[in-house]
C-alpha positions as CSV (number, residue, x, y, z in Angstrom):
1,M,-11.6,16.7,-20.0
2,T,-10.2,14.1,-17.6
3,V,-6.5,14.4,-18.3
4,N,-5.3,14.5,-14.7
5,L,-7.6,11.7,-13.7
6,R,-6.3,9.5,-16.4
7,L,-2.8,10.4,-15.6
8,S,-3.4,9.6,-11.9
9,L,-4.8,6.2,-12.9
10,T,-1.8,5.6,-15.1
11,V,0.6,6.4,-12.2
12,F,-1.3,3.9,-10.0
13,K,-1.2,1.2,-12.8
14,I,2.6,1.6,-13.2
15,G,3.0,1.2,-9.4
16,F,0.7,-1.9,-9.3
17,A,2.5,-3.5,-12.3
18,A,5.9,-2.9,-10.7
19,E,4.8,-4.2,-7.3
20,S,3.1,-7.2,-8.8
21,L,6.0,-8.1,-11.1
22,S,8.5,-7.9,-8.3
23,G,6.4,-10.1,-6.0
24,F,5.9,-12.8,-8.7
25,V,9.6,-12.7,-9.4
26,A,10.3,-13.3,-5.7
27,L,7.8,-16.1,-5.6
28,A,9.0,-17.8,-8.8
29,S,12.6,-17.7,-7.7
30,A,11.7,-19.2,-4.4
31,S,14.3,-16.9,-2.8
32,Y,11.6,-14.6,-1.4
33,Q,14.0,-11.7,-2.0
34,L,12.5,-8.7,-3.9
35,P,14.6,-7.4,-6.8
36,F,16.9,-4.3,-6.3
37,H,17.8,-5.3,-2.7
38,D,14.2,-5.1,-1.4
39,F,14.0,-1.3,-2.1
40,L,10.9,-2.0,-4.3
41,I,9.0,-2.3,-1.0
42,L,9.1,1.5,-1.0
43,L,7.4,1.8,-4.4
44,G,3.9,1.5,-3.0
45,P,3.9,4.7,-0.8
46,A,5.7,6.7,-3.5
47,F,3.3,5.8,-6.3
48,T,0.3,6.4,-4.0
49,A,1.6,9.8,-3.1
50,F,2.1,10.7,-6.8
51,G,-1.3,9.3,-7.8
52,I,-3.1,11.3,-5.2
53,L,-1.1,14.4,-6.1
54,F,-2.4,14.2,-9.7
55,L,-5.9,13.6,-8.5
56,F,-5.6,16.8,-6.4
57,L,-4.2,18.8,-9.4
58,G,-7.2,17.6,-11.5
59,R,-9.8,18.3,-8.9
60,H,-11.6,20.6,-11.3
61,E,-12.4,17.4,-13.3
62,W,-14.3,15.8,-10.4
63,N,-18.1,15.3,-10.5
64,E,-20.0,15.1,-7.2
65,L,-19.6,11.3,-6.8
66,H,-15.9,11.5,-7.6
67,R,-15.5,14.4,-5.2
68,T,-17.0,12.4,-2.3
69,R,-15.0,9.3,-3.1
70,I,-11.7,11.2,-3.3
71,R,-12.5,12.9,0.0
72,Y,-12.8,9.5,1.6
73,A,-9.6,8.3,-0.2
74,G,-7.8,11.3,1.2
75,L,-9.0,10.5,4.7
76,A,-7.8,6.9,4.2
77,F,-4.4,8.1,3.0
78,A,-4.2,10.3,6.1
79,V,-5.0,7.3,8.3
80,S,-2.2,5.4,6.6
81,L,0.2,8.3,7.4
82,V,-1.0,8.3,11.0
83,A,-0.3,4.5,11.1
84,I,3.2,5.1,9.8
85,A,3.8,7.6,12.6
86,L,2.4,5.1,15.2
87,A,4.8,2.4,13.8
88,A,7.7,4.9,14.1
89,V,6.9,5.9,17.7
90,P,8.1,2.6,19.5
91,I,11.2,2.5,17.2
92,A,12.2,6.1,18.0
93,F,11.5,5.7,21.7
94,L,13.4,2.5,22.1
95,A,16.3,3.7,20.0
96,V,16.6,6.7,22.2
97,A,16.1,4.7,25.4
98,G,18.6,2.0,24.3
99,G,16.0,-0.7,23.9
100,G,16.1,-1.8,27.5
101,G,13.1,-2.8,29.4
102,A,10.7,-2.3,26.5
103,P,7.1,-3.3,27.5
104,G,5.6,-6.2,25.6
105,W,2.8,-4.2,24.2
106,W,5.2,-2.1,22.2
107,G,5.6,-5.0,19.8
108,V,1.8,-5.5,19.6
109,E,1.3,-1.8,18.8
110,F,4.0,-1.8,16.2
111,G,2.6,-4.9,14.5
112,I,-0.9,-3.4,14.4
113,A,0.4,-0.1,13.0
114,V,2.3,-1.9,10.3
115,A,-0.7,-4.0,9.3
116,L,-2.8,-0.9,9.1
117,V,-0.2,0.8,6.8
118,F,-0.5,-2.1,4.3
119,A,-4.3,-2.6,4.6
120,V,-5.3,1.0,4.5
121,S,-3.2,1.6,1.5
122,F,-5.3,-0.9,-0.5
123,V,-8.5,0.7,1.0
124,T,-7.2,4.0,-0.4
125,Y,-6.7,2.5,-3.9
126,A,-10.2,1.1,-3.8
127,L,-11.7,4.4,-2.8
128,V,-9.9,6.1,-5.7
129,A,-11.4,4.0,-8.4
130,A,-14.2,1.8,-7.1
131,H,-16.8,4.1,-8.6
132,L,-15.1,4.2,-12.0
133,V,-14.9,0.5,-12.7
134,G,-17.4,-1.9,-14.4
135,R,-18.7,-5.2,-12.9
136,W,-15.6,-7.3,-13.6
137,G,-13.4,-4.4,-12.3
138,E,-15.5,-4.4,-9.1
139,V,-14.9,-8.2,-8.7
140,A,-11.1,-7.8,-9.3
141,M,-10.9,-5.0,-6.8
142,A,-13.0,-6.9,-4.1
143,L,-10.8,-10.0,-4.4
144,G,-7.6,-7.9,-4.3
145,L,-8.8,-6.0,-1.3
146,G,-9.9,-9.1,0.6
147,W,-6.5,-10.8,0.0
148,A,-4.6,-7.7,0.9
149,V,-6.4,-7.4,4.3
150,L,-5.5,-11.0,5.1
151,V,-1.9,-10.7,4.1
152,S,-1.6,-7.3,5.9
153,A,-2.8,-9.0,9.1
154,A,-0.2,-11.7,8.7
155,I,2.5,-9.1,8.1
156,G,1.6,-7.3,11.3
157,L,1.7,-10.6,13.2
158,A,5.1,-11.5,11.7
159,I,6.8,-8.2,12.3
160,S,5.5,-7.6,15.8
161,G,8.2,-9.9,17.2
162,Q,10.9,-8.2,15.2
163,L,10.8,-4.8,17.0
164,A,14.1,-5.3,18.8
165,P,16.3,-6.2,15.7
166,I,14.7,-3.2,13.9
167,V,15.5,-0.9,16.8
168,K,19.1,-2.1,16.8
169,T,19.4,-1.5,13.1
170,I,18.2,2.1,13.5
171,A,20.3,2.7,16.6
172,D,23.4,1.5,14.7
173,R,22.6,3.9,11.9
174,S,22.7,1.1,9.4
175,V,21.2,1.6,5.9
176,A,20.6,-2.2,5.5
177,L,16.9,-3.0,5.1
178,G,17.4,-6.7,5.8
179,P,16.3,-6.7,9.5
180,I,13.3,-4.6,8.6
181,V,12.0,-6.4,5.4
182,D,13.4,-9.9,5.8
183,P,10.6,-11.1,8.2
184,I,7.9,-9.9,5.8
185,T,9.4,-10.3,2.4
186,L,7.5,-13.5,1.6
187,L,4.3,-12.0,2.8
188,D,4.9,-8.8,0.8
189,A,5.6,-11.0,-2.3
190,L,2.2,-12.6,-1.7
191,L,0.6,-9.2,-2.1
192,A,1.5,-9.5,-5.8
193,F,-1.9,-11.1,-6.3
194,S,-3.6,-8.1,-4.9
195,Y,-1.5,-5.7,-6.9
196,L,-2.4,-7.7,-10.0
197,A,-6.1,-7.5,-9.2
198,F,-5.9,-3.8,-8.7
199,F,-3.9,-3.3,-11.9
200,L,-6.7,-5.0,-13.8
201,A,-9.4,-3.0,-12.0
202,F,-7.5,0.3,-12.7
203,V,-7.1,-0.7,-16.4
204,D,-10.9,-1.1,-16.5
205,A,-11.4,2.3,-14.8
206,H,-9.0,4.0,-17.1
207,Y,-10.7,2.5,-20.2
208,R,-14.1,3.6,-19.0
209,V,-13.0,7.1,-18.1
210,A,-11.2,7.6,-21.4
211,R,-14.3,6.3,-23.3
212,G,-16.8,8.1,-21.1
213,L,-18.5,4.8,-20.3
214,P,-20.8,4.4,-17.3
215,S,-19.4,2.6,-14.2
216,A,-21.0,-0.1,-12.1
217,A,-21.7,2.5,-9.4
218,T,-23.7,4.6,-11.9
């Protein structure tokens, strides 16, 4: 039985569909504002965590190939958590220090960490299902991953210069996400193409798992 594996793939698909739809809505409206006041930008980490949770609960369903891939996916997810921590370090330090006299490399470190958060998230998705898809699923996943890496680099570059406004927002104890997400909203919307590609790839993976079909990796 592969109940938990299929449930995990479904959770990922729902997350990809929501992220992709919100991005295309932002692009189509030309406002570059995500629906629901930009809070949809938080969907990715939430669905990733739930998807990996169901994978862990269904670990008795894993074969040796899947066990190896999921171990790598877990490591990649851990790297993304470390990247989140590295992105939080300069914000926390500067908020406590009052933001004065911040060295220039803080912004560079912050931008690289944020870029890693986005890019490694897609690497995690690929590791979860790359061995479950067929040929066209592999193509969709490769295109989605390549585009995500490029956009993630652009996001890191764009947000590296926004460290001071973000620190001020945190220091003011404001709940407004504008200063944090506004500089990257357009770029985040462009990730809709990657989310769509991964949605299609995970649909392929889910279909093959449910039907017991061999994957391209096999």
